[in-house]
N, C-alpha and C positions, 0 to 999 in steps of 0.2 A: 504493500500500500504506500509506504514511504517512497519507494522507487518511482511510482507513478506521480505522486503529488509534488515531489520536489524536483523532478527532472525538467530540464529546459529543452529536451530533444523534441523535434516536431513529430517523430514517429517512435513509438515505444511498443515493445513486444513483451508479452508475458506468456511464457511457455509452461504448460502443466500437463502431466500425464493424465490418463483417463481416471476420473473419479477423485481428483484432488480437491474439488470444491471451487472450481474456477467461477461458477455462477455466483456462489456466496461471496467470493472476493469481489466480483464485479458489483454486486449490490452495495457492499460497504464502500468501495471506492467512488461509485457514482453518487452516493449520498454525500460523501465528503466534498466532491467536486461541486455538486449543485448547491451545497451550503455556502460556497464561496461566491455564488452568483452566476456561475457558468452553466450552460445547458449541455447535456450529454445526449447525443443521438445514437441509440443502440442499433446495430445492424448485424446481419448474418448473410452468408452466401446463398442459402437455400430458403425456400418458402417454409419448409417444415421447421427448420431451426429458428426462423423468425417468428412465425405466427403461433406455433405450438410450444416451443421451448422458451424463447425469450419472453414472449407475451405471457405465457403460462407462469413464468417466474416473476412477473410483476412489471416487466418493462413494456408497458402498454403502447408506447410510441414507437416500438421497434419496427424497422423497415428492412426489406431485402437490400442487399448491396446494389442491385440493379435499380431499385426504387430510389435510393439516395443519389445515384449517378444520373438519373433521368429527371428527377423532380426539381425543376428550377425554383419553384416557390419554396420548397423545403430548404434548398441551398441558401437562399437569401437569409434564412433565420439561423444559419450555421456559421456565419462570419465571426471569427474569433472564438468559436466554441470548440467542442470536442466530439469527434466521431469515434465510436467504439465498435469494432467488428469482432464478434465472437465466432468461434469455429473458423478462424482465419486460415487454418491449414488447408481449407477447401478452396481458397481463392486461387484463381488462375493468374498467371503473370500479366496478361492484358488488363484484367480487372484491378489488380493491385496497382499497376501503373496509373490507371485512371483515378483511383482513390488518392494516391499520393499527389497527383497533379491537382485534384480538386481541393485537398487539404491545403496545399501550398497556395492556391489561388484565394482560398477563403481565410488564410492565416489561421487555420484550425489545427488542433493537434489530432493525430491519428493513433489510436490505441488498438492493438491487436492481441487477442488471446486465442490460443490454439495449441494443438499437439501435433508436431511433425512426425510422430511415430504412428499416427493413425492415417486413414486414407487421405489422399490429396485430391486436387481438382481433377474432374474428368477432362476438362478443357486443358490446353497446353500450359505447361509451366507449373512448378511447385513454388509459388511466390514467397510464402513465409520461410521456407527452407533457404531460398536464395538470399533473403534479407539477413538471415542469421549467419550464413556461411560466407557471403560475398558483399553484403550491403553495409558492413561495419556496424551493425546493430547487435548489441549484446542483450539478450532477453533476460528479464527477471524470471526466476523459476520457482514454481510451487511444487513441492516434492511430496508432502504428506498425503497419502491416499486415504480418503474418507468414505468412499462408496462401499468398498468391501467390508462387511461387518465382522468377518472372522479372520483371525490372524494368518492361518495357513493360506487361505484364499488371497488375502492381501499380499502376502509374501510372494506367492506364485506370480501374481500380476506385476509386482515390482521387478522380479527377475526377467520377465518377458519384456518389460519396458526398457530394461538396461541392455537388452540384446543377448542375454544369457539364456538362449532357448533351451539348451539341454537341462540346466538346473531348474528352469521354470517348468519344463515339461515333467521332470521328476517330481517337483513339488505338487503338480496337478495329479500325478499318479499316486503320490503318497496320501493325498486327501480323498482318494477314491473317485476322482472326477472323470477319469478316462476309462471307458468301457469298450472292450473289444467284443463285438457281436457279429456273427455271420450274416450274409446277405438275406437269408430266408426269414429271419426274425428281427433284424435290426430296426427297421422302421416301425414295426409293431411295438417293440419295447420302448422306443423313443416316445411313441404316442402315449404309452402307458405312463411314462414319467411326466409328460405334459399334463395328462389328465389328473394325476395325483396332485400336481402343483395347483392347478386352477380350481379343482374341487375342494382343495384345502384352504382356499381363500387367499392364495398368493398369486402375484402376477408372473407370467412366463412369456418368453419369446424364444422361438426356434430360429437359429441362424445357420445358413449353409452357403458355401462358396458358389454353388451353381443353382440355377433355376430348375434344372432337371432333377437333381436330388431333392430339392425343395418340394417339387410337385409330388414325388413319391411319398415323402413324409406327410405332406398335407392331406393326401388321400387317406392315409391311416388315421390321422388325427380326426378327420371329419367322420370316419366310420365310428370311432369311439364316441365322439360327440353325439352322433345319431343314435347309437345304442343307449346312451344315457339320456336320450330325449332332450338334449340341450340345443339341438338344431332340428329343423323340420325333417320329416321322414321322406319328403320328395323334393327333388331339384327342379327348378325352372331353368331353362337354358337362355343365356343372354350372350350377346356378342362381346367378344374381348379382342382388343387390339394389342398384339404383342410386338414390340419393336424388333425389327430385323437387325438392329445394331450395325447398320452400314456406315462406313466412314464417308466423308465428303467426296473422296475420290471414287469410292464405289457407287455413291448415288449419282455421280456424273457419268457412269458407265451403263449404257442401255442394256447390256447383256446380263446384268445381275438381277434385273426385274423379272417378275413372274406374273402372269395373268391372275387376277384376284388380289394382288397386293393393294393396300390402301395407302394413299399419299395424303398427308395432312399438312396444310400450308400454315406457317406462322408469320409470314409477311405477304403483303399484297404483291400480285404479279400482273404485269401489263396484259390486257386482254380480258379483264373482268374477273379474274380469280382473286378472291379476298382472303385476308387473314382468317384462319379457322375453317376455310373450305376444305372439303375432302373430295378425292377423286379415286375411282377404282380402276386399276390397270386392266386394259382390255386387249392390248396387242403390243408385241415386242419384236423389234428387228435389231440388227447389229448396231444401228445408229439412232434409233428413234423409239420412244415409248408413247403409246396412245392410251388415253384414259377417259372415263366418263365422270364428269363433275356431278356429285350427288345432289347439290342444291338445285340445279336446273336441268340435269340430264344432258348437258351439252358435252360433245366430244372435244377434247383438248389434246394438244401435244405437250408432253411434260417438258418444262424448260430445264434440261439437264445442266445447262451452264449456270443455273441459279440454284444449285443443289443445297446451298446453305440456307435456303428459305423454306425448306420442307423436310419432313421426316417420313420414313417408310415403315409400314406395319404389315403384319399378316393377320388375317381375320381368323379367330378361333371361336369355339363355343365353350362357355364356362357355366358349370352347374352351380346354382345358388339356391340356398334354402333359408327359411326363416331362422334367425339366430346366428347365421354365418357372420364371420368377420371378413370385411372386404378392405383391401388396401388400395388407395388411390395411387396411380402410377404416372399421372401427369396433372399439372395444375389445371384447374377449371372452375366452373361455377355451378351451383345447384340449379334445378329446373326453374325456380322462381327468380334466380339471378341475384338474390340477396346475400348469399353465403359463398365464401371462397372454399374451394376444394384444394388442399395442398398435397403435392406429391409426397407420398410416404405416410399420410394420415390413415388411420385405421378406424372404421366405423362398423357398427353392428346392424344387420339387416332386420327390419321389422316385417317386410313383406314386399310383394310385387303387385303393382296395379294391373288391371286387365289389359292396358295398352302397353305394358312392358317397362314401365318406370320402376325404379327401385326406391322403396321408402326405407328410411333409416330410423333407428330408435330415438334419435335426437330431434326428430320432426322434419328433417330435411328430405328432399327428393332428388335423386340423380336423374338427369335428362335421359330420355329414351335414346339408346344408341351411343351413349357417352363413351363406352368401350374401354376407357383407361382405368381398368380395375383388375385386381387379382385377389385370390384368397389371402387373408392377412395373418396366417398362422406361422409361416416361415418366410424369412426375408434374407437377403444377402447382407454381408457385413457393411457394405456401403449404406444400405437403407437402415441398418441398425445403429450406425454411428450417431451419437448424441442421445440415445435412449438409455433408460435405466429401468431394470425390472428386478423382481425378487430372485428369479431363477432363470438363468440363460442356458439354453440347451443347444449344443452344436451337432448338426448332422454333417459329418465330414469323413466320408469313406474314400477309398482309393479312386472311386469314379470321379471324385471332385479334386483329385490331386493336382491336375493341371491348372486349377484356378486358385491354389493355395499359396500363401507366402507369409512372411513375417507380419506385415501390417494387417492382413486379413485375419490372421489368427489372434493377434493382440487385440484388435478392435472387437472381435467377436467375444473372446473370453472375458473381457473386462466390463461387459454390460450388466452383470449381476450384482446385487447387494449381498445376498445370502448364500447363493449356490451357483455352481456351474457343473454341467454334465456334458461330456463329449462322447458321442457315439461314433465309433469307427470300426473298420474290419481289420486294421493292421496298425498298431500303435507305432511301430518303428518306421513304417513307411510314412505315417502321418508326420512324425518328427522330421524326417528328411524333407518332406514337401513344404512344411511351414518354416523351415530354416532358410529358405531362399529369400534373397533380398531383390525384389523387383522394382525398387525405387527408380524413377526415371532419371536419366542423366541429362542435365541442362547443357545448353551451349557453353555456358561459362565453365562448367566442370570439364566439358569435352575439350575446350581449347586451353584450359588453364593448367592441365597436368594429367597424370595418370588417374584412372578410375579408383574409387574407394576399394579397399581390400575385400576380396570375395565377390566383387561385382564385375560383370563383363558387359562391355558396350554392345557387343553382338556375339552370337553364339557360333556361327559358322567360321571355321579356321581361316578360310580364304578371305572372308570379309574382315576378320580381325587384322590380317596382314595388310590388306588394302587400307584399312583405317589407320594403322600404325604408320604406313608410308606417307599417307596424307598429312597426319599430324606432325611428323618429323620433317616434312618437306617444306619447300619455300612458301606454298600457299598457306599451309597451316601456321607458319611463323608470322605471316602477314596478318592473318586473321587474329592470332593471339595478340599481336601488337596493337591492332585496331581496337580490340575489345578492352585491353588494359588501359589504353588511352581514354576510352569512354568512361571506364570505371573511375579513373583518376579525376576526370572532369567532374563526375558526379560527386565524388568525395569532396572536391574543392567547393562546389556549390553548397554542400551540406555543412561544411565547416564555416562558410560565410554566414549561412542562416543561423547556425548555432551561436556564433559570436554576436549577431544582432539580437537574438533572443536573450542571451546572457545579460546584455545591457538593459533590456526591458524588465528582466526578472522572470520568475517562474510563471507559467501560463495561468495557474489557478489563482494567482494574485492579481492578474491583470483585469 
């Protein structure tokens, strides 16, 4: 707290491992700053972290980072004030650059809290890690874990956070958290553990690295819930839109499309296609994709050169029963338009209307054909980040080994307050898979020196040799020199701003 209040830096970082009480610290510091007459604008990179976590913790004015960057009226009220971004480890490099420029323009301080040991931005760049390692910012660190209520569990999480996977793994085994079960009964036993938890009045969340394993587990959980008459006996079938997870380059390639794919636009396109329009693919050639726009039935040619303006989904059927938990998979609004649906939020189903709309127990109604929903019993570690439950249960067999790594395992294991149970078919193989470090290598790291120990920039030997020749060659030297010059200029500007702020005094006194 003293570090934040007395610092004269324009950008301050607070690093804290999962469960150390970063939110409680934020509440205390914000109260102290606002007592001095300054305003603090809370923000987070995702709608879930903003509207459910921050606002749920009392920060009612919290906005998404995108909202802060786009809202000119809000920005006018932030001149000389403080912008505080929680879960800053999820910020991409472009968004971080925009935030820093905005704070500089507004003469506002930028405070960042996050954990670089958990998941990073899906978009390019791990901004908070870059600030710590190359930006000259030394973060304050909160170390005492408060989420885990039992010493053995807390110690296991601390070892995982420190990168000591083997001892952390052994600690989990020692507390009976790792269960080796064969393929025939593993999902059923996991479902039994889930049921014991929720029927005992405690909260539970199942986490798996892959959607495929998650669907197997979900099927077993729903069977148990149905047997216990906690969900309806019969399913209604609704349309579900599953992302095809195509990159921008793949979306620009006509050959990756399939008839029946659904394209949803998030920006306007010349020719009458609007934001939120959908079109179903009807024809594919080597160079062209034709589709039918659902709003008016008009045939269109997909603008592949504008691939950043739309996403591609496959249409599936999803069975839904009364009492089911549904997870929102994309931001949207309710049928009435009054309520926001946040990506990652989980709701309980009250029933379905005759015309196919889903009614929720909180009184909201999902629009017919909304599509961006999934069962809410098992999530990936990305979706679990930021959540806290009494008992976290991992479904992590060898089938999901390709999606496992250090950050995935650490993020998943640390969600629980009281208990963690990990279901796998092979504990030793699990340890090997979660020992991998898949952290992305930034351009700064690439040009500034050798990769971190235990990390490979690429896996194919021929590509490694090519990369080594490039980095050691004349072009690599020029790029390194150019990058270092830019970094030095940035440091000079920062020193100049710091000197100016030193003359003015600490920001909370201004």
